[in-house]
C-alpha positions as CSV (number, residue, x, y, z in Angstrom):
1,M,0.4,-0.2,0.3
2,I,1.0,3.2,-0.9
3,F,0.7,5.0,2.9
4,E,2.6,1.9,4.7
5,F,5.2,2.8,1.5
6,M,5.4,6.5,3.0
7,K,5.6,5.6,6.5
8,K,8.3,3.2,5.8
9,H,10.3,5.8,4.5
10,R,9.1,9.3,5.8
11,K,12.8,9.6,7.3
12,E,14.7,10.1,4.4
13,F,12.1,11.7,2.1
14,K,9.4,14.7,2.9
15,I,5.6,13.6,2.9
16,E,5.0,16.3,0.7
17,K,7.3,15.2,-2.2
18,M,6.7,11.9,-1.7
19,A,2.4,12.5,-1.8
20,K,3.5,14.1,-4.9
21,V,5.4,11.6,-7.1
22,L,2.9,9.2,-5.7
23,G,-0.3,11.2,-6.5
24,V,-1.7,11.0,-3.2
25,S,-2.6,13.8,-0.8
26,R,-0.8,14.7,2.3
27,S,-4.2,14.9,3.9
28,G,-4.6,11.1,2.7
29,Y,-1.4,10.0,4.3
30,Y,-2.1,11.3,7.7
31,K,-5.5,10.1,8.1
32,Y,-4.5,7.1,7.1
33,I,-1.6,7.5,9.8
34,N,-4.0,8.8,12.7
35,K,-6.6,6.0,11.8
36,K,-7.8,4.2,14.8
37,E,-8.1,0.0,14.7
38,S,-11.8,-0.5,13.7
39,F,-14.0,-3.1,15.7
40,T,-13.9,-5.7,12.8
41,E,-10.1,-4.9,12.4
42,K,-9.4,-5.8,16.0
43,E,-11.3,-8.8,15.8
44,N,-9.5,-10.2,13.2
45,R,-6.7,-10.0,14.4
46,E,-7.6,-11.2,17.7
47,L,-9.2,-14.4,15.7
48,A,-6.0,-14.6,14.2
49,A,-4.3,-15.0,17.4
50,S,-6.6,-18.2,18.3
51,I,-6.0,-19.2,14.4
52,K,-2.6,-19.6,14.9
53,R,-2.7,-21.5,18.2
54,I,-5.1,-23.6,17.1
55,H,-3.1,-24.5,14.2
56,E,0.3,-25.2,16.0
57,Q,-0.9,-27.1,18.5
58,N,-2.8,-29.5,15.2
59,K,0.4,-29.9,14.3
60,K,-0.4,-27.3,11.6
61,V,-2.5,-30.1,9.5
62,Y,-5.6,-28.4,10.1
63,G,-7.6,-26.5,7.4
64,S,-10.4,-23.5,8.2
65,P,-12.8,-26.5,8.1
66,R,-11.5,-28.0,11.2
67,I,-10.0,-25.1,12.4
68,H,-13.7,-23.3,12.4
69,A,-15.2,-25.9,14.1
70,V,-12.6,-25.5,17.0
71,L,-13.5,-21.9,17.4
72,K,-17.2,-22.8,17.4
73,K,-17.0,-25.1,20.0
74,Q,-15.3,-22.4,22.0
75,G,-18.1,-20.3,21.6
76,K,-16.7,-17.9,19.0
77,K,-19.0,-16.8,16.4
78,C,-17.4,-16.3,12.8
79,S,-17.8,-18.4,9.5
80,R,-16.1,-20.8,7.6
81,K,-15.3,-18.5,4.8
82,R,-13.5,-16.1,7.3
83,V,-11.6,-18.0,8.9
84,A,-9.9,-19.7,5.5
85,K,-9.5,-15.6,4.6
86,I,-7.7,-14.7,7.8
87,M,-5.6,-17.6,7.1
88,K,-4.9,-16.6,4.1
89,Q,-3.8,-13.5,4.6
90,N,-1.4,-14.5,7.7
91,G,-0.4,-17.3,5.1
92,I,-1.1,-20.4,7.3
93,R,-1.7,-23.8,5.7
94,A,-2.8,-27.3,6.5
95,K,0.6,-29.5,5.7
96,T,-1.1,-32.0,3.4
97,Q,0.1,-35.6,4.3
98,K,0.8,-37.8,1.7
99,K,-1.3,-40.9,1.2
100,W,1.0,-44.2,1.5
101,K,1.4,-45.7,-1.8
102,A,2.7,-49.8,-2.8
103,T,4.1,-50.4,-5.5
104,S,5.1,-53.2,-7.1
105,R,9.1,-51.4,-7.1
106,S,9.0,-51.6,-3.4
107,V,12.5,-53.3,-1.9
108,I,11.8,-56.5,0.2
109,D,14.2,-58.1,1.8
110,Q,13.6,-61.8,-0.3
111,S,15.1,-63.6,2.6
112,K,11.8,-63.4,4.2
113,V,9.4,-64.0,1.5
114,A,7.8,-67.0,0.4
115,P,8.8,-69.0,-2.7
116,N,6.7,-68.9,-5.6
117,L,5.7,-72.7,-5.9
118,I,2.7,-72.7,-8.0
119,K,4.4,-70.2,-10.1
120,Q,0.2,-68.5,-11.5
121,N,-0.6,-72.1,-12.0
122,F,-4.1,-71.7,-10.5
123,V,-5.1,-75.5,-11.1
124,A,-5.2,-78.2,-8.3
125,G,-6.0,-81.5,-9.1
126,E,-7.6,-82.4,-5.5
127,K,-8.5,-81.0,-2.7
128,N,-6.7,-78.9,-0.2
129,T,-3.7,-79.2,-2.1
130,V,-3.2,-75.9,-3.1
131,W,-4.3,-72.7,-1.2
132,V,-3.6,-69.1,-1.7
133,S,-4.7,-65.7,0.3
134,D,-4.0,-61.9,0.4
135,I,-3.9,-60.0,3.3
136,T,-5.1,-55.5,2.8
137,Y,-5.5,-52.9,5.2
138,I,-7.5,-50.3,5.0
139,K,-7.6,-46.4,6.8
140,T,-10.6,-46.1,8.5
141,N,-11.5,-43.0,11.1
142,E,-10.9,-45.3,14.0
143,G,-7.7,-46.5,12.9
144,W,-6.3,-49.7,10.4
145,L,-8.6,-52.3,9.4
146,Y,-7.1,-55.7,8.5
147,A,-8.6,-57.8,5.9
148,S,-7.5,-61.3,5.1
149,A,-8.8,-63.9,2.4
150,I,-7.9,-67.7,2.1
151,L,-9.2,-69.7,-0.8
152,D,-8.6,-73.4,-1.6
153,I,-8.1,-73.3,-5.3
């Protein structure tokens, strides 16, 4: 903002000269300098402090929806969009967590892997001679859920 620039450089240059060069009035500059903080500005400053505190308490992973919910529980009245705007103005961003992804090129200790005895031959002559199994896990709100299947080919 122009007036902030003028305020920063007021010891180097005369206000009258800067106002003329920047195309603003001196009275506008002095009005800006002497302006009192509005109720909304004060509220936003206090809200920004609360948002920063909540964000840091939650390992910087909370975004505006979660922070808004915490503020609401604390009895502070504000909209989620206002929280998002204040976060953006103050450079507060939620850290995104990378999803774990397995690939076929994962490094596996071969000494711990059972040998492949059927070599993709899924035909068995009689019952109880060839069994196959698999296990997977699924992330839920309550933690990890493990699912396993065992089949007699």
